[in-house]
C-alpha positions as protocol buffer text, in pm:
chain_id: "A"
residue {
  index: 1
  type: MET
  ca { x: 10168 y: 7570 z: 6431 }
}
residue {
  index: 2
  type: THR
  ca { x: 10015 y: 7238 z: 6366 }
}
residue {
  index: 3
  type: SER
  ca { x: 10067 y: 7068 z: 6037 }
}
residue {
  index: 4
  type: PRO
  ca { x: 9756 y: 6906 z: 5854 }
}
residue {
  index: 5
  type: SER
  ca { x: 9966 y: 6581 z: 5848 }
}
residue {
  index: 6
  type: SER
  ca { x: 9967 y: 6562 z: 6211 }
}
residue {
  index: 7
  type: PRO
  ca { x: 9708 y: 6356 z: 6416 }
}
residue {
  index: 8
  type: LEU
  ca { x: 9419 y: 6599 z: 6477 }
}
residue {
  index: 9
  type: GLN
  ca { x: 9200 y: 6564 z: 6798 }
}
residue {
  index: 10
  type: PRO
  ca { x: 8842 y: 6669 z: 6750 }
}
residue {
  index: 11
  type: PRO
  ca { x: 8755 y: 6982 z: 6958 }
}
residue {
  index: 12
  type: ALA
  ca { x: 8537 y: 6912 z: 7260 }
}
residue {
  index: 13
  type: SER
  ca { x: 8321 y: 7212 z: 7161 }
}
residue {
  index: 14
  type: GLY
  ca { x: 8240 y: 7048 z: 6819 }
}
residue {
  index: 15
  type: VAL
  ca { x: 8330 y: 7381 z: 6673 }
}
residue {
  index: 16
  type: VAL
  ca { x: 8576 y: 7431 z: 6361 }
}
residue {
  index: 17
  type: VAL
  ca { x: 8654 y: 7759 z: 6226 }
}
residue {
  index: 18
  type: LEU
  ca { x: 8771 y: 7819 z: 5888 }
}
residue {
  index: 19
  type: THR
  ca { x: 8965 y: 8140 z: 5813 }
}
residue {
  index: 20
  type: SER
  ca { x: 9262 y: 8296 z: 5625 }
}
residue {
  index: 21
  type: GLY
  ca { x: 9306 y: 8559 z: 5924 }
}
residue {
  index: 22
  type: GLY
  ca { x: 9228 y: 8930 z: 5976 }
}
residue {
  index: 23
  type: PRO
  ca { x: 9121 y: 9144 z: 6268 }
}
residue {
  index: 24
  type: HIS
  ca { x: 8759 y: 9071 z: 6233 }
}
residue {
  index: 25
  type: SER
  ca { x: 8842 y: 8699 z: 6209 }
}
residue {
  index: 26
  type: TRP
  ca { x: 9069 y: 8701 z: 6542 }
}
residue {
  index: 27
  type: ILE
  ca { x: 8766 y: 8900 z: 6714 }
}
residue {
  index: 28
  type: MET
  ca { x: 8513 y: 8618 z: 6617 }
}
residue {
  index: 29
  type: ILE
  ca { x: 8727 y: 8346 z: 6712 }
}
residue {
  index: 30
  type: ASP
  ca { x: 8834 y: 8514 z: 7036 }
}
residue {
  index: 31
  type: THR
  ca { x: 8440 y: 8546 z: 7098 }
}
residue {
  index: 32
  type: LEU
  ca { x: 8382 y: 8188 z: 7034 }
}
residue {
  index: 33
  type: LYS
  ca { x: 8664 y: 8074 z: 7245 }
}
residue {
  index: 34
  type: LYS
  ca { x: 8520 y: 8268 z: 7530 }
}
residue {
  index: 35
  type: ARG
  ca { x: 8174 y: 8093 z: 7467 }
}
residue {
  index: 36
  type: PHE
  ca { x: 8253 y: 7750 z: 7355 }
}
residue {
  index: 37
  type: GLY
  ca { x: 8619 y: 7691 z: 7508 }
}
residue {
  index: 38
  type: ASP
  ca { x: 8786 y: 7438 z: 7297 }
}
residue {
  index: 39
  type: VAL
  ca { x: 8752 y: 7545 z: 6940 }
}
residue {
  index: 40
  type: ALA
  ca { x: 8974 y: 7430 z: 6653 }
}
residue {
  index: 41
  type: VAL
  ca { x: 9102 y: 7672 z: 6400 }
}
residue {
  index: 42
  type: ILE
  ca { x: 9208 y: 7597 z: 6042 }
}
residue {
  index: 43
  type: LEU
  ca { x: 9395 y: 7876 z: 5868 }
}
residue {
  index: 44
  type: GLU
  ca { x: 9424 y: 7908 z: 5506 }
}
residue {
  index: 45
  type: GLU
  ca { x: 9711 y: 8087 z: 5296 }
}
residue {
  index: 46
  type: GLY
  ca { x: 9579 y: 8424 z: 5172 }
}
residue {
  index: 47
  type: GLU
  ca { x: 9500 y: 8437 z: 4804 }
}
residue {
  index: 48
  type: PRO
  ca { x: 9796 y: 8623 z: 4592 }
}
residue {
  index: 49
  type: GLN
  ca { x: 9682 y: 8965 z: 4507 }
}
residue {
  index: 50
  type: SER
  ca { x: 9784 y: 8889 z: 4137 }
}
residue {
  index: 51
  type: ALA
  ca { x: 9525 y: 8601 z: 4130 }
}
residue {
  index: 52
  type: LEU
  ca { x: 9241 y: 8851 z: 4301 }
}
residue {
  index: 53
  type: ARG
  ca { x: 9322 y: 9101 z: 4007 }
}
residue {
  index: 54
  type: ALA
  ca { x: 9309 y: 8859 z: 3732 }
}
residue {
  index: 55
  type: ARG
  ca { x: 8972 y: 8712 z: 3830 }
}
residue {
  index: 56
  type: ARG
  ca { x: 8853 y: 9071 z: 3877 }
}
residue {
  index: 57
  type: ARG
  ca { x: 8976 y: 9171 z: 3557 }
}
residue {
  index: 58
  type: LYS
  ca { x: 8817 y: 8880 z: 3375 }
}
residue {
  index: 59
  type: LEU
  ca { x: 8461 y: 8967 z: 3540 }
}
residue {
  index: 60
  type: LEU
  ca { x: 8492 y: 9331 z: 3580 }
}
residue {
  index: 61
  type: GLY
  ca { x: 8699 y: 9446 z: 3287 }
}
residue {
  index: 62
  type: LEU
  ca { x: 9037 y: 9631 z: 3313 }
}
residue {
  index: 63
  type: PRO
  ca { x: 8949 y: 9977 z: 3328 }
}
residue {
  index: 64
  type: THR
  ca { x: 8721 y: 9904 z: 3648 }
}
residue {
  index: 65
  type: VAL
  ca { x: 9010 y: 9693 z: 3807 }
}
residue {
  index: 66
  type: VAL
  ca { x: 9270 y: 9999 z: 3720 }
}
residue {
  index: 67
  type: SER
  ca { x: 9013 y: 10252 z: 3910 }
}
residue {
  index: 68
  type: MET
  ca { x: 8982 y: 9994 z: 4201 }
}
residue {
  index: 69
  type: LEU
  ca { x: 9359 y: 10010 z: 4241 }
}
residue {
  index: 70
  type: ALA
  ca { x: 9367 y: 10385 z: 4193 }
}
residue {
  index: 71
  type: ALA
  ca { x: 9123 y: 10426 z: 4480 }
}
residue {
  index: 72
  type: LYS
  ca { x: 9362 y: 10267 z: 4712 }
}
residue {
  index: 73
  type: VAL
  ca { x: 9553 y: 10590 z: 4716 }
}
residue {
  index: 74
  type: PRO
  ca { x: 9277 y: 10799 z: 4871 }
}
residue {
  index: 75
  type: ILE
  ca { x: 9163 y: 10539 z: 5102 }
}
residue {
  index: 76
  type: ARG
  ca { x: 9535 y: 10521 z: 5258 }
}
residue {
  index: 77
  type: LEU
  ca { x: 9526 y: 10874 z: 5308 }
}
residue {
  index: 78
  type: THR
  ca { x: 9181 y: 10848 z: 5510 }
}
residue {
  index: 79
  type: ARG
  ca { x: 9378 y: 10608 z: 5760 }
}
residue {
  index: 80
  type: PHE
  ca { x: 9571 y: 10902 z: 5917 }
}
residue {
  index: 81
  type: GLY
  ca { x: 9387 y: 10988 z: 6241 }
}
residue {
  index: 82
  type: THR
  ca { x: 9201 y: 10646 z: 6274 }
}
residue {
  index: 83
  type: GLU
  ca { x: 9429 y: 10494 z: 6519 }
}
residue {
  index: 84
  type: GLY
  ca { x: 9263 y: 10661 z: 6810 }
}
residue {
  index: 85
  type: ARG
  ca { x: 8908 y: 10555 z: 6709 }
}
residue {
  index: 86
  type: VAL
  ca { x: 9019 y: 10201 z: 6665 }
}
residue {
  index: 87
  type: ARG
  ca { x: 9184 y: 10184 z: 7015 }
}
residue {
  index: 88
  type: GLU
  ca { x: 8862 y: 10336 z: 7140 }
}
residue {
  index: 89
  type: LEU
  ca { x: 8675 y: 10063 z: 6981 }
}
residue {
  index: 90
  type: ILE
  ca { x: 8914 y: 9809 z: 7101 }
}
residue {
  index: 91
  type: GLU
  ca { x: 8890 y: 9901 z: 7433 }
}
residue {
  index: 92
  type: THR
  ca { x: 8533 y: 9990 z: 7484 }
}
residue {
  index: 93
  type: TYR
  ca { x: 8406 y: 9667 z: 7343 }
}
residue {
  index: 94
  type: ASP
  ca { x: 8695 y: 9433 z: 7469 }
}
residue {
  index: 95
  type: LEU
  ca { x: 8787 y: 9330 z: 7114 }
}
residue {
  index: 96
  type: LYS
  ca { x: 9092 y: 9104 z: 7047 }
}
residue {
  index: 97
  type: PRO
  ca { x: 9193 y: 9183 z: 6677 }
}
residue {
  index: 98
  type: ASP
  ca { x: 9534 y: 9031 z: 6689 }
}
residue {
  index: 99
  type: MET
  ca { x: 9628 y: 8672 z: 6607 }
}
residue {
  index: 100
  type: PRO
  ca { x: 9661 y: 8493 z: 6956 }
}
residue {
  index: 101
  type: ASP
  ca { x: 9980 y: 8340 z: 7020 }
}
residue {
  index: 102
  type: ASP
  ca { x: 9828 y: 8004 z: 7130 }
}
residue {
  index: 103
  type: LEU
  ca { x: 9584 y: 7972 z: 6823 }
}
residue {
  index: 104
  type: GLY
  ca { x: 9725 y: 7627 z: 6738 }
}
residue {
  index: 105
  type: ALA
  ca { x: 9575 y: 7647 z: 6385 }
}
residue {
  index: 106
  type: VAL
  ca { x: 9596 y: 7388 z: 6124 }
}
residue {
  index: 107
  type: HIS
  ca { x: 9764 y: 7546 z: 5830 }
}
residue {
  index: 108
  type: VAL
  ca { x: 9659 y: 7468 z: 5487 }
}
residue {
  index: 109
  type: PRO
  ca { x: 9705 y: 7635 z: 5159 }
}
residue {
  index: 110
  type: SER
  ca { x: 9360 y: 7657 z: 5075 }
}
residue {
  index: 111
  type: VAL
  ca { x: 9009 y: 7593 z: 5199 }
}
residue {
  index: 112
  type: ASN
  ca { x: 8955 y: 7396 z: 4886 }
}
residue {
  index: 113
  type: SER
  ca { x: 9268 y: 7160 z: 4917 }
}
residue {
  index: 114
  type: GLU
  ca { x: 9288 y: 6819 z: 4989 }
}
residue {
  index: 115
  type: ALA
  ca { x: 9447 y: 6915 z: 5311 }
}
residue {
  index: 116
  type: ILE
  ca { x: 9181 y: 7080 z: 5462 }
}
residue {
  index: 117
  type: ARG
  ca { x: 8928 y: 6784 z: 5354 }
}
residue {
  index: 118
  type: LYS
  ca { x: 9163 y: 6566 z: 5556 }
}
residue {
  index: 119
  type: ALA
  ca { x: 9173 y: 6802 z: 5830 }
}
residue {
  index: 120
  type: LEU
  ca { x: 8803 y: 6816 z: 5835 }
}
residue {
  index: 121
  type: ARG
  ca { x: 8771 y: 6440 z: 5847 }
}
residue {
  index: 122
  type: GLU
  ca { x: 8996 y: 6432 z: 6136 }
}
residue {
  index: 123
  type: LEU
  ca { x: 8845 y: 6706 z: 6351 }
}
residue {
  index: 124
  type: GLN
  ca { x: 8473 y: 6562 z: 6301 }
}
residue {
  index: 125
  type: PRO
  ca { x: 8307 y: 6895 z: 6350 }
}
residue {
  index: 126
  type: LYS
  ca { x: 7971 y: 6935 z: 6469 }
}
residue {
  index: 127
  type: VAL
  ca { x: 7964 y: 7293 z: 6316 }
}
residue {
  index: 128
  type: VAL
  ca { x: 8197 y: 7477 z: 6084 }
}
residue {
  index: 129
  type: PHE
  ca { x: 8200 y: 7864 z: 6121 }
}
residue {
  index: 130
  type: VAL
  ca { x: 8350 y: 8035 z: 5811 }
}
residue {
  index: 131
  type: VAL
  ca { x: 8518 y: 8419 z: 5823 }
}
residue {
  index: 132
  type: SER
  ca { x: 8718 y: 8554 z: 5580 }
}
residue {
  index: 133
  type: THR
  ca { x: 8808 y: 8293 z: 5321 }
}
residue {
  index: 134
  type: ARG
  ca { x: 8774 y: 8215 z: 4972 }
}
residue {
  index: 135
  type: MET
  ca { x: 8449 y: 8044 z: 4847 }
}
residue {
  index: 136
  type: LEU
  ca { x: 8419 y: 7704 z: 4929 }
}
residue {
  index: 137
  type: GLY
  ca { x: 8402 y: 7493 z: 4650 }
}
residue {
  index: 138
  type: LYS
  ca { x: 8207 y: 7184 z: 4563 }
}
residue {
  index: 139
  type: LYS
  ca { x: 8469 y: 6927 z: 4697 }
}
residue {
  index: 140
  type: THR
  ca { x: 8496 y: 7074 z: 5035 }
}
residue {
  index: 141
  type: LEU
  ca { x: 8109 y: 7148 z: 5055 }
}
residue {
  index: 142
  type: ALA
  ca { x: 8040 y: 6803 z: 4975 }
}
residue {
  index: 143
  type: ALA
  ca { x: 8315 y: 6690 z: 5239 }
}
residue {
  index: 144
  type: LEU
  ca { x: 8095 y: 6876 z: 5486 }
}
residue {
  index: 145
  type: GLN
  ca { x: 7756 y: 6716 z: 5395 }
}
residue {
  index: 146
  type: GLY
  ca { x: 7539 y: 6695 z: 5709 }
}
residue {
  index: 147
  type: VAL
  ca { x: 7750 y: 6957 z: 5908 }
}
residue {
  index: 148
  type: PRO
  ca { x: 7621 y: 7298 z: 5936 }
}
residue {
  index: 149
  type: VAL
  ca { x: 7830 y: 7549 z: 5778 }
}
residue {
  index: 150
  type: ILE
  ca { x: 7773 y: 7900 z: 5867 }
}
residue {
  index: 151
  type: ASN
  ca { x: 7946 y: 8228 z: 5760 }
}
residue {
  index: 152
  type: TYR
  ca { x: 7988 y: 8551 z: 5912 }
}
residue {
  index: 153
  type: HIS
  ca { x: 7971 y: 8837 z: 5668 }
}
residue {
  index: 154
  type: SER
  ca { x: 8031 y: 9225 z: 5739 }
}
residue {
  index: 155
  type: GLY
  ca { x: 7733 y: 9335 z: 5539 }
}
residue {
  index: 156
  type: VAL
  ca { x: 7339 y: 9284 z: 5529 }
}
residue {
  index: 157
  type: THR
  ca { x: 7253 y: 9019 z: 5260 }
}
residue {
  index: 158
  type: PRO
  ca { x: 7116 y: 8985 z: 5009 }
}
residue {
  index: 159
  type: ALA
  ca { x: 7147 y: 9372 z: 4933 }
}
residue {
  index: 160
  type: TYR
  ca { x: 7516 y: 9393 z: 5025 }
}
residue {
  index: 161
  type: ARG
  ca { x: 7685 y: 9061 z: 4933 }
}
residue {
  index: 162
  type: GLY
  ca { x: 8062 y: 9045 z: 4851 }
}
residue {
  index: 163
  type: MET
  ca { x: 8317 y: 9285 z: 5010 }
}
residue {
  index: 164
  type: TYR
  ca { x: 8259 y: 9596 z: 5224 }
}
residue {
  index: 165
  type: GLY
  ca { x: 7897 y: 9574 z: 5275 }
}
residue {
  index: 166
  type: GLY
  ca { x: 7904 y: 9825 z: 5572 }
}
residue {
  index: 167
  type: TYR
  ca { x: 8071 y: 10092 z: 5358 }
}
residue {
  index: 168
  type: PHE
  ca { x: 7877 y: 10050 z: 5047 }
}
residue {
  index: 169
  type: ALA
  ca { x: 7535 y: 10082 z: 5248 }
}
residue {
  index: 170
  type: LEU
  ca { x: 7638 y: 10408 z: 5396 }
}
residue {
  index: 171
  type: ALA
  ca { x: 7795 y: 10510 z: 5040 }
}
residue {
  index: 172
  type: ASN
  ca { x: 7451 y: 10431 z: 4906 }
}
residue {
  index: 173
  type: GLY
  ca { x: 7253 y: 10630 z: 5160 }
}
residue {
  index: 174
  type: GLU
  ca { x: 7109 y: 10334 z: 5333 }
}
residue {
  index: 175
  type: PRO
  ca { x: 7242 y: 10337 z: 5699 }
}
residue {
  index: 176
  type: GLU
  ca { x: 6986 y: 10094 z: 5785 }
}
residue {
  index: 177
  type: HIS
  ca { x: 7151 y: 9817 z: 5603 }
}
residue {
  index: 178
  type: PHE
  ca { x: 7483 y: 9904 z: 5791 }
}
residue {
  index: 179
  type: GLY
  ca { x: 7526 y: 9562 z: 5981 }
}
residue {
  index: 180
  type: GLY
  ca { x: 7641 y: 9205 z: 5970 }
}
residue {
  index: 181
  type: THR
  ca { x: 7483 y: 8868 z: 5840 }
}
residue {
  index: 182
  type: VAL
  ca { x: 7551 y: 8520 z: 5983 }
}
residue {
  index: 183
  type: HIS
  ca { x: 7403 y: 8270 z: 5724 }
}
residue {
  index: 184
  type: LEU
  ca { x: 7441 y: 7915 z: 5611 }
}
residue {
  index: 185
  type: VAL
  ca { x: 7700 y: 7856 z: 5336 }
}
residue {
  index: 186
  type: ASP
  ca { x: 7598 y: 7754 z: 4982 }
}
residue {
  index: 187
  type: ALA
  ca { x: 7758 y: 7764 z: 4636 }
}
residue {
  index: 188
  type: GLY
  ca { x: 7710 y: 8120 z: 4589 }
}
residue {
  index: 189
  type: VAL
  ca { x: 7849 y: 8461 z: 4717 }
}
residue {
  index: 190
  type: ASP
  ca { x: 7670 y: 8529 z: 5062 }
}
residue {
  index: 191
  type: THR
  ca { x: 7361 y: 8382 z: 4901 }
}
residue {
  index: 192
  type: GLY
  ca { x: 7264 y: 8121 z: 5190 }
}
residue {
  index: 193
  type: GLY
  ca { x: 6989 y: 8130 z: 5424 }
}
residue {
  index: 194
  type: ILE
  ca { x: 7007 y: 8409 z: 5670 }
}
residue {
  index: 195
  type: LEU
  ca { x: 7023 y: 8319 z: 6047 }
}
residue {
  index: 196
  type: TYR
  ca { x: 7069 y: 8649 z: 6211 }
}
residue {
  index: 197
  type: GLN
  ca { x: 7160 y: 9008 z: 6125 }
}
residue {
  index: 198
  type: SER
  ca { x: 7299 y: 9297 z: 6332 }
}
residue {
  index: 199
  type: ARG
  ca { x: 7217 y: 9661 z: 6297 }
}
residue {
  index: 200
  type: CYS
  ca { x: 7532 y: 9868 z: 6395 }
}
residue {
  index: 201
  type: GLU
  ca { x: 7562 y: 10248 z: 6450 }
}
residue {
  index: 202
  type: PRO
  ca { x: 7875 y: 10410 z: 6302 }
}
residue {
  index: 203
  type: THR
  ca { x: 7975 y: 10755 z: 6419 }
}
residue {
  index: 204
  type: LYS
  ca { x: 8093 y: 11048 z: 6203 }
}
residue {
  index: 205
  type: ARG
  ca { x: 8459 y: 10942 z: 6325 }
}
residue {
  index: 206
  type: ASP
  ca { x: 8417 y: 10616 z: 6142 }
}
residue {
  index: 207
  type: ASN
  ca { x: 8553 y: 10557 z: 5791 }
}
residue {
  index: 208
  type: PHE
  ca { x: 8658 y: 10277 z: 5582 }
}
residue {
  index: 209
  type: HIS
  ca { x: 8921 y: 10175 z: 5822 }
}
residue {
  index: 210
  type: THR
  ca { x: 8695 y: 10158 z: 6123 }
}
residue {
  index: 211
  type: TYR
  ca { x: 8387 y: 10023 z: 5997 }
}
residue {
  index: 212
  type: LEU
  ca { x: 8487 y: 9649 z: 6038 }
}
residue {
  index: 213
  type: PHE
  ca { x: 8551 y: 9698 z: 6409 }
}
residue {
  index: 214
  type: VAL
  ca { x: 8209 y: 9880 z: 6454 }
}
residue {
  index: 215
  type: LEU
  ca { x: 8047 y: 9562 z: 6261 }
}
residue {
  index: 216
  type: ALA
  ca { x: 8243 y: 9304 z: 6435 }
}
residue {
  index: 217
  type: ALA
  ca { x: 8179 y: 9479 z: 6781 }
}
residue {
  index: 218
  type: GLY
  ca { x: 7804 y: 9454 z: 6725 }
}
residue {
  index: 219
  type: SER
  ca { x: 7787 y: 9122 z: 6551 }
}
residue {
  index: 220
  type: ARG
  ca { x: 7954 y: 8899 z: 6798 }
}
residue {
  index: 221
  type: ASP
  ca { x: 7623 y: 8807 z: 6972 }
}
residue {
  index: 222
  type: ILE
  ca { x: 7448 y: 8667 z: 6662 }
}
residue {
  index: 223
  type: VAL
  ca { x: 7780 y: 8486 z: 6580 }
}
residue {
  index: 224
  type: VAL
  ca { x: 7717 y: 8301 z: 6914 }
}
residue {
  index: 225
  type: LYS
  ca { x: 7371 y: 8246 z: 6875 }
}
residue {
  index: 226
  type: ALA
  ca { x: 7411 y: 8100 z: 6528 }
}
residue {
  index: 227
  type: VAL
  ca { x: 7680 y: 7844 z: 6667 }
}
residue {
  index: 228
  type: GLU
  ca { x: 7458 y: 7776 z: 6950 }
}
residue {
  index: 229
  type: ASP
  ca { x: 7170 y: 7699 z: 6733 }
}
residue {
  index: 230
  type: ALA
  ca { x: 7380 y: 7483 z: 6493 }
}
residue {
  index: 231
  type: LEU
  ca { x: 7511 y: 7267 z: 6781 }
}
residue {
  index: 232
  type: GLU
  ca { x: 7164 y: 7222 z: 6953 }
}
residue {
  index: 233
  type: GLY
  ca { x: 6987 y: 7137 z: 6592 }
}
residue {
  index: 234
  type: ARG
  ca { x: 6763 y: 7459 z: 6585 }
}
residue {
  index: 235
  type: LEU
  ca { x: 6874 y: 7662 z: 6292 }
}
residue {
  index: 236
  type: LYS
  ca { x: 6581 y: 7822 z: 6104 }
}
residue {
  index: 237
  type: PRO
  ca { x: 6717 y: 7996 z: 5794 }
}
residue {
  index: 238
  type: TYR
  ca { x: 6523 y: 8259 z: 5609 }
}
residue {
  index: 239
  type: GLN
  ca { x: 6545 y: 8504 z: 5313 }
}
residue {
  index: 240
  type: ARG
  ca { x: 6494 y: 8876 z: 5300 }
}
residue {
  index: 241
  type: ASP
  ca { x: 6297 y: 9026 z: 5036 }
}
residue {
  index: 242
  type: LEU
  ca { x: 6569 y: 9273 z: 4945 }
}
residue {
  index: 243
  type: PRO
  ca { x: 6752 y: 9364 z: 4583 }
}
residue {
  index: 244
  type: SER
  ca { x: 7069 y: 9140 z: 4552 }
}
residue {
  index: 245
  type: ARG
  ca { x: 7368 y: 9298 z: 4476 }
}
residue {
  index: 246
  type: GLN
  ca { x: 7746 y: 9161 z: 4502 }
}
residue {
  index: 247
  type: TYR
  ca { x: 7994 y: 9449 z: 4584 }
}
residue {
  index: 248
  type: TYR
  ca { x: 8380 y: 9443 z: 4518 }
}
residue {
  index: 249
  type: PHE
  ca { x: 8598 y: 9731 z: 4597 }
}
residue {
  index: 250
  type: PRO
  ca { x: 8536 y: 10104 z: 4538 }
}
residue {
  index: 251
  type: THR
  ca { x: 8649 y: 10263 z: 4233 }
}
residue {
  index: 252
  type: PHE
  ca { x: 8856 y: 10583 z: 4238 }
}
residue {
  index: 253
  type: PHE
  ca { x: 8589 y: 10818 z: 4130 }
}
residue {
  index: 254
  type: SER
  ca { x: 8305 y: 10667 z: 4323 }
}
residue {
  index: 255
  type: TYR
  ca { x: 8504 y: 10681 z: 4645 }
}
residue {
  index: 256
  type: ILE
  ca { x: 8584 y: 11027 z: 4598 }
}
residue {
  index: 257
  type: TRP
  ca { x: 8244 y: 11132 z: 4498 }
}
residue {
  index: 258
  type: THR
  ca { x: 8081 y: 10950 z: 4805 }
}
residue {
  index: 259
  type: GLY
  ca { x: 8303 y: 11101 z: 5031 }
}
residue {
  index: 260
  type: LEU
  ca { x: 8260 y: 11443 z: 4892 }
}
residue {
  index: 261
  type: THR
  ca { x: 7882 y: 11446 z: 4871 }
}
residue {
  index: 262
  type: ARG
  ca { x: 7784 y: 11218 z: 5154 }
}
residue {
  index: 263
  type: GLY
  ca { x: 8077 y: 11250 z: 5406 }
}
residue {
  index: 264
  type: VAL
  ca { x: 8135 y: 10863 z: 5363 }
}
residue {
  index: 265
  type: TRP
  ca { x: 8505 y: 10783 z: 5343 }
}
C-alpha cells in the first residue's frame, strides 16, 4: 500500500489508472499492465451506500429507490448456479478479476479529493484511464487539463449510460447494443466523445452476475487501442446518433417482468 503523502515516481508508461476496484476494474488493469508494463494505480475508497441511496432518493424518488432495494432479493437468488459460468469465462479468456497482491496502489478517499490531485501532479500522467469511480468533479478535471482522460463503460453510449448497460440493453430487447464503450471523460455521465465500442455476445447461461465478465472479456482490445491512441496523440472521438438515456438499477417489478417475458435475468 502506498500513501498519497509518499514521494511518487511517474510510471514509465505514462499510464495512470483511477479506480475504486471490482472484478472488471482488475481485469482492465491486468490488461493494461500486460500491454504497457509500468502502470500506476490510484485506488479510491468506495462511496458509502447510504450516500448513494440518499442521492438516488433525491433524484428518483423514494418509491423507486425502495423498489430498487427490493430487486436485490431476486437478483441475489439468480446468483446460484453462476459460479461455473464465471469460472469458464475466467479460464477461457484468461481474465484476472481479483486485486493483485503487487498492485502498489496509491490510496485516496475520493477521486475528487485534494489527495488525488496531489498524486496526479507527482505522477505526471500522459494518459489517465478511469474505470469504476465516482464522477470526476471540476477540480480534478481541471487538474488534468491537457491530459487525455478516458473511461471504460460497460454499456453502449449514449443509449445506455449509467449503470448495468449490458443488462438493460438485453432487457429492452436490443442485444445489438450489448457491448462496451471507451470514451473521453467530461462533466456528464458517460457523455464524452466515443473512442471505441465493442459488440459482445452473451449466452443463455449468462445473467446479471456474469454480464460484466462477458463485457470485460470482449472489451479489453478497445481499452488497449484507446490508451495507445492517447499516448500517440491520435485520438479521434465521435458521437453516435442514438437516443440518450441514463440507467441506474433495476426495480423489483421490472426485473421480475423482464425475466419472465424475455428470459433476461
